[in-house]
C-alpha angles and dihedrals in degrees: 000000000000115000119238114242115258113262120211107235090219089063092056091057098051122082114217114245113264095017117145132178119250119267121254110240135185089257090065092063109024095161096058125211127329097207133034124238129192139183131194135190137179127239131205122255095253092060095057097090093048094047093047088055098045101037096094088059090048090053091048092053093048095044087069085072097035093250121147120225125197130188118201108192091176095058092026096233140126122216133189126186138174127240136205089270096056106120101182113060094192094057092078089064088049090050090050090054090048096060091042089057091047091053090053094060096263114151117247091239091060098036094054091064086072088079092069118097100241097045129089138170137220125196108202117201110217101165095094097042094080123034098192107080096208091051090045092055090046095053092042089056088053088068093057093040126192109333090347094295098134090046091052092050089051091051093049095047098043095034087228135128109237124197120184111201130160112302095350140062115210121203129188123190145074121338095251092053093048089056090055093044093054091049093051094047095046093046090049091053088050091058100265111127114237091232088080095054089044091055091051091049093053089051091050092050091054091048093049089060091064109079092199090062097058096092099040132081118264097199097104092054096050112080119232118224124202124201115245116198106212096182099076123161114264117241122226119253094232118044115198114229110224117217125236116290117256125179093216120089118246118265115270114253118231121253121248091242090055095048091048092051088052094051092047092048089053092064 
């Protein structure tokens, strides 16, 4: 028997540049699905007009994968379900994410990209991270930045589309970018300005261009930021020194009347 050539374990862990998995086609699953699956989600009242206009386009996109789409304006819900002719079982999860994005004020042109294989989405709930309403609005505005500059920088560095709406932040893009977006948003709501994470992402992007730095640790290049609480409690000028603790009560002082009587009697 011929021996197999030895393979370096490091080569098995690296993915070649430009490699992509083969696409799933109807020929891979000619028999369809045995069971039907469905997902539904609610949408706010202000999205009713937009969804009613674009719903024919949503049905047209999902019909390519034999997925049914239903819009209920009375209950205010959207529903997607598979059929016996659906050949891609994972596409029902993509359709579920599609209707979730549409309910969170994402435009149809951006939401349809979730149907691609290398694109995912993440809906980050930020409503419960900050209790104070005024503080919540201020920190949420930091994500957008002046004239949307901070949000544009986040989109360029993470290669994701980010939509800030109400109590949620919706992001669409590759998996690595979604992880960075979630970290930036959660740190911002925990009172860490997004500019610090943006600087770290810029450094990582420059280090990724160098092939010699792929196997090394980047911790020494990334700056570490510490929180400094400026609103410290003021200390008093005079600090009273307490005496030693004794379990016995202090001696009772004499009254003025008793001391006056003693002074008179002494005479």
